[in-house]
N, C-alpha and C positions, 0 to 999 in steps of 0.2 A: 511597214510590215506589221501584220496583225499580231504575230507571236511576240514581237518586241514590246507591244503594249501590255502583254501579260507577264513581262519579265519579273516585276516585283511580286506578283501573286505566286508565280512558279518558284521563285527563289525563297520566298517566305513560307511556303507550304511545308508543314512538318508531317511527313508521311507516318512516322511512328506514333505521333500523338493522335493522328486521324484514325489509325488502326486500333489504338488502345481505347478510344472512345466509341468505336463502332459497336452498335447493338448486335450486328451479325457480322463478325470479323471475316468469316469465310466468303460471304458475298462481297464485302467491302474490298477484300484482297483482289478478287477477280475484277471488280469494277475499277480499282486503282490501276491495276496492270493494263487494262484496256485503255484508260485515259492517258496514262503515262506513255504507253506505246504509241498511241495516236499523236500525242504531243511530240514525242521524240522523232517520229517520221517527219512531222512538219518542221521541227527545229533543224534536223539534218538538211532538209531541202533548202531552208532559208539560210542556214549557216553556209552552205555551199555558195549560194547566191551572194551573200555578204562578203565572203572570202574572195569571190570573183571581183566584186566591186572594190574591195580593198586592193587587190592586185592591179586592177585597171587604174585606180586612183594613184597608186604608187608609181605606176608606169608613166602616167601623165605628169606627175610631179617630177619624176626623174628626167623625163624628156624636156620639161620646161626649164629645169635647172641646167640641163645640158645646153639648151639653146641660149640661155642667158650667158653661160660661160663662153659659148661660141661668139655671141655678139660682142662680148667684152674683148675677146681675143682679136676679133676682126677690127674692132675700133682701134685697138692698140696698133695693129699692123697698118691700118690706114693712116694713123697719125705719124707712125714711123716713116711711111711712104710719102708724107706730106700732103695726103688727101683728106683735108679736114671735113670736106663735104661728105665724103664716104663715112668718115668716122662718126659724124653726127647721125647719119642714117642708122648705122649700127647701134649707136647709143639710144636712139629713139625706139628701135625694135627691142632693145634690152629693157627699156622702161616699160614697154607694153607687155613684154613677157613677165616682167617682175610683178606687174599688176595681176596678171593671170596666175602667177605662182601663188599668190595669197589665196585665191579661190581654190586652186588645186590642193593647197595645203589644208584648207578647211574641209574640203571633200574627203581628203585622205584621212584626216583626224577622225571625222565622223565614221568613216568606214572601219577604221581601226577599233573605235569604241564599240560599234555595233558587232563587229567580229568577236571582240572580247566577250561581250554579253552573250552572244550566241554560243560561244564555246562554254561559258559558265553554265548556261541553261542545259546545253548538251551533256556536260559532265554531271550536273546535278540529277538530271532525269535518268541518265545511265546508272548513277549510283543508287537512286531511289528504286529503280527497277531491280537492281541486284539485291538491294536490302529486302524488298518485298519477296523476291524469289527465295531468298535465304529464310525469311520468316514464314513464308507460305506453308512449307511442309511442317514446320514446328507448330504453327498455329492450328493447322488442320489436324495434326496429331493430337494436340491438346483438346481440340473440339471433339475428336473421335472418342478420346478418353472420357470427356465430360458427358457425351451422349451415352456412352456405355454405363457410366456411373448413374446417370439419370434413369436408365433402364433398370439397373440393379435396385435403385431407390424405389422405382415403381413396383418391382417384384416384391421387395421387402414390405412395401406398403400393402400390397395384395395379400402377402402372407399374414401380416398383422390383421388385416381385415378378415381374412379367413379364420384366424385364431379367435378374433372377437365373435365371429359368427358361430364358431364351435362352442365358445364360452356361453354365448346366448342360448345355443341349442341345449347345452348341458344344463343351463339354468332352467329352461322350459321343461326339460326332461325331468329334472329334480322336482319341479313344481307339479308336473303331471303325476310323478310317483307319489308325492305328498297327497295330492287329491285322491289318488287311487287308494292309498293307505287309509285315508280318512273315511272314504266311502266303504271300504271293507270293514273298518272298525265299527262304523255306524250300523252296517248290516249285521255284524256280529252281535252288537248290543241289542238291536231289534229282535234278532233270533233268540237271544238270551232272555229278553223280557217276555217273549211269547212262551218260551219253555217254562219259565218261572211261574207265569200265570196259570198254566195248565197244571203245573206241579202243586201250586197253592190250592187250586180247586180240588185236585185229587186228595190232597192232605185234609182239606176241609171235610169232604164227604167220608174220607177214611176215618177221621176222628168221630164224626157222627155215627158211623157204623159201630165203632168201638163203644161209644156211649150207649147205643141201643143194646148192644150185646151185654154190656155191663148192667144196664137197667133190667134187662130180661133176667140176668143171673141174680140180680138183687131181688127182683120180684119172686123168682123161684125160691130163693133162699128164705124170703119172708113167708112165703106160703108154707114151706116145710116147717118153719118155726111156729106158725100159727097152728098147724096140724099137730105138731108135737105138743104144743101148750094145751090144746083142747084135750088130748088123750091123757095127759098127766092129771088134769083136774078131775076127770071122770074116775080115774083109779083112786084118787085121794079121798073121795067122798066116803066110801065105805069104811075106810080106816078111821075116819072121824067119827062116823056113826058107831063104830065098835068101841071107840074110846068113850063115847057118851054112855053106851050101854054099860060099860064097866062102872 
């Protein structure tokens, strides 16, 4: 029987350890259930066959023992009846049945051992299936929570990325404002320099005009002074002459 050749593997399989090490527990649970269910179907079928073999072997063994006991009883009766020849035949049949009995006993022992193994596998597979069924919902609930947490983490990461983008935008906005302020300041300085240049030129010519006016006034003043001086000298001459005459 093929399933019996897998007895050690099935009995040594640790379902919990297998699930704990699984990279994808949800898929592993479904796969384990499919495998165990398939094995259980086969185990049930072969367990029934082994149990039938055990029953048949037990029946053959019991019948052989019964025949041996009968041959012994008949041999005793034949001896008591003084029929030694009949007694020998019964004893010969008893000997042949006793030889068969050993074979029947061996067959029955093997059937009992196989039946025991099949029951052990049946019980283990049944318990493994129950264990997985119990853990299935728990594990799937944990996986659902984990997936929800991963989704939240992604959203949190997206928010953080958005915040970084906003921060970068604000940084670039501040830089743009700085550039604009610098450009406006430079324009203001350029305008100021142009105004100052015009003002300086105006002041230059305004000063020259004042100088010209002052120069004209000075010339006029000097001209009046010369005229006044010449008139004084003309009037003074006669007085000198009068003094000489005296």
